N, C-alpha and C positions, 0 to 999 in steps of 0.2 A: 503492500499501499504507498501510495506517494504522501508527503506532508502537504500540507495547505499551501507551503512555498512552492511546491513542483504544480500543482496545481492549477494556481496563478499565473506562472510563467509559460506552461505548455500552449494555450490559445496564442499568445501573442508570439512564439517560437513558429506556429504553423502559420502566420501571418506573414513572415520574412519569405519572400522569394526565393525559388530552389537555386536559381542562377543568375548571380552580379549583374550580368548583361539584360536579364529579362526585364528590369527597369530601368527609367531615367534618373542618374542620379547627380548631386551635385557633386562636380571633382572636390578632391579634399584639398587643403592649402595650407602651404607654408608662409605664414607671414613675413615682411619685411626684417623684424627684427629677430628672425631665425639664422643662427649660424650652425651649419653641420658638417662634422668630419668624420665621413664613414659611408657605408654603403647603404643605397634606398632602394628598395623593392617592395612592390607592391600589386594588387587586382584592382585597381581603380584608376579612374584617372588624377593628375595632379598638378596642380598649377603651383608654381615655385615663385616669390618675392624676393626672397632673403640671398645669402650665400651659402652654398653648397661645396663640399672638397670631397669628391669620392665617385664611385660609379652610382648611376640611377638604371634602375632594370621596372621598366613597365611593360612586358612583351606584348600584351593584347590590350595595352590602353595607352590615350593621349598626354602628353607631357608639354606642358605650357610654361614657357621661360619668361615671366613678366616683365615689364619693362623695370630698369632699376636692379634685376637680379641677376646675379652671376654664376653658373654653372662652370667647375672647374673637374671635369672627368668625363669618362666615358657613359652616352646617352645609348640605351634600347629601348625601345619605345613603337607602338603601332602607328602612332603620329607623332611628331616634334614639331612645335610652333614655336617660334623666337622672337621675343621681342626685347628680349635683354643680351647678357652676355654670354656666349659659352666658348670653353674652350677645353677641346677634346672631341674624341672621336663621338660621332652621330650615326646611328642604326637606326633609320624610322622606317620599319616594313612597308608602310602603305604612302607615307608621304611625309617631306620635312618642309616645312615655310621659316622663312626668314622674313621677318617683316622690317618695314622701312628703315627704323632703329636699331634693328637686331644686330648682332656682330657674331661671327662663327670663326673658329681656327680650327683648324681639324681635318681627319678625313671623314667624309660624308657618304654614305651607301644608302638608298632609298630606291623605290621604284617611282616615285613622282616628287619633283620639285618645283616650290615656286620662290623666286625671291621678288621683295619689290624693290623699287627706285630707292635708291638712299643707302640700302642693306650694307652691310659689309662682312666679305664671304673671302676667307684666304683658307682654301682647302682641295683635297683632292677629292674630287666627284665621281663615285660609279653608280650609273642607275642599273638596278637589277630589272633585266626582261622576264616578263611571267608571271611576276607575284601579283600584277592586278589583273583579274580576269577583262579580256579585250570585249569591249561591247560589239552583238552580231547583227546590229543593224547595218545593211547594206553602204550606206553613206559614209561611217564610220570606218567600216573596213576597207571601203575605196581609198580613203584619205590615208589611211596607213598604208596602205600598197602603194600609193605615190610618192609619200615621202620617202619610202624604201629604196624604192626603182630609183629618186635623185640623188638619194646617200649613193648608191651603188653606180651611179653611172660618172658623180662625182670622183669617185674613188678610182675608176677605172681612166680618169684623164691624166 
């Protein structure tokens, strides 16, 4: 038999979704007064406003480095958005965005990249093909084929 404490907790436990991705959640947030040295790992989206020294690993989630934030370390995430400053290697499985006041120094690996005017980037960039499924509508496929053909023609010259 369970205690009254267990009885009171069990209804709230059943209200929690079985999968963290099944609901829309507010990202976790490390405010501007945080100074962290060490490894950060997690299973939710994260916004950083402070200073981080060390690797950040959010393989299935989004990391946002806010304006004024500084990250010095390797970053692995599904999506990485940089408004602040990052020194280290970035691996954004789906995409990396560097906003107009953002700064990235290091190696960058992603399937898609967006760099706004005014952003600073000093990096070796590797675009991974095949990570993002290609749209199957005929216009998109035609556009991709034309780009591929033009690249091959330029390389042959």
